[in-house]
C-alpha positions in Angstrom: -102.3 -26.6 -0.7 -98.7 -25.5 -0.8 -97.6 -25.0 -4.3 -94.0 -25.1 -5.4 -92.8 -23.5 -8.9 -89.4 -23.8 -10.3 -88.3 -22.7 -13.8 -89.0 -26.2 -15.0 -91.5 -27.8 -12.8 -94.6 -27.5 -10.6 -95.2 -29.4 -7.5 -98.3 -29.4 -5.0 -99.1 -31.0 -1.7 -102.3 -31.3 0.0 -101.5 -30.7 3.7 -103.6 -31.3 6.9 -102.5 -28.6 9.0 -104.2 -29.6 12.3 -102.6 -33.1 12.0 -99.4 -32.0 10.4 -99.3 -34.7 7.6 -99.2 -34.2 4.0 -102.3 -36.2 2.5 -100.6 -36.5 -1.2 -98.2 -34.7 -3.4 -97.9 -34.1 -7.1 -95.2 -33.1 -9.5 -95.3 -32.7 -13.1 -91.8 -33.9 -14.1 -93.2 -37.2 -15.6 -95.4 -35.4 -17.9 -94.1 -34.9 -21.4 -95.2 -33.5 -24.4 -96.9 -30.4 -23.0 -96.3 -27.2 -22.5 -95.7 -26.0 -18.8 -99.3 -24.6 -18.5 -100.9 -27.5 -20.1 -99.0 -29.6 -17.4 -100.3 -27.4 -14.6 -103.8 -27.6 -15.8 -103.7 -31.6 -16.1 -102.0 -31.7 -12.5 -105.0 -29.4 -11.3 -107.6 -31.7 -12.7 -105.9 -35.0 -11.4 -105.4 -33.2 -8.0 -108.9 -32.2 -7.8 -110.4 -35.8 -8.2 -108.0 -36.9 -5.8 -109.3 -34.1 -3.4 -112.8 -35.2 -4.0 -112.1 -38.9 -3.1 -110.5 -37.8 0.1 -114.0 -35.7 1.0 -112.4 -32.6 1.1 -114.4 -29.9 -0.5 -112.3 -26.4 0.5 -108.6 -25.9 0.6 -106.5 -22.7 1.3 -104.3 -22.2 -1.9 -101.0 -21.2 -0.8 -98.9 -20.1 -3.8 -95.9 -19.9 -2.1 -95.3 -16.2 -3.0 -95.5 -16.6 -6.7 -97.6 -14.4 -8.7 -101.0 -15.4 -9.6 -100.4 -16.1 -13.3 -99.2 -18.5 -15.8 -99.1 -21.9 -14.4 -100.0 -21.0 -10.8 -103.5 -19.5 -12.4 -103.8 -22.5 -14.6 -103.5 -24.8 -11.5 -105.9 -22.8 -9.5 -108.6 -22.8 -12.2 -108.6 -26.4 -12.9 -108.8 -27.1 -9.2 -111.9 -25.1 -9.0 -113.3 -26.4 -12.2 -112.9 -29.9 -10.5 -114.9 -28.6 -7.7 -112.6 -27.5 -5.0 -113.2 -24.1 -3.2 -110.1 -22.2 -3.1 
C-alpha cells in the first residue's frame, strides 16, 4: 500500500508488486465536511473493507517518506482496525 500525502489531500494505492498492477486506489478529495484526519480515518475503514473483499490479509505500508503521525497514522490505525495486517 503506497501513501501520498499533500498539504490538502491524501491518496492511497494497493499495488501488487509481483504483477506490477494497481488493485485499487483511493483519494479523499470528494469527502467534505470533515477534518483531514477524519477523512484519513474514513478512507482507511473503506480501504480495509475493499482489501478484505479481495482476500488479502496482509500488506506493506509504504508511507512515502512521511512521518508516522497525523493523517498517516490515522489511516494506518483505521486499516488495522479493519483487520489488515501492516
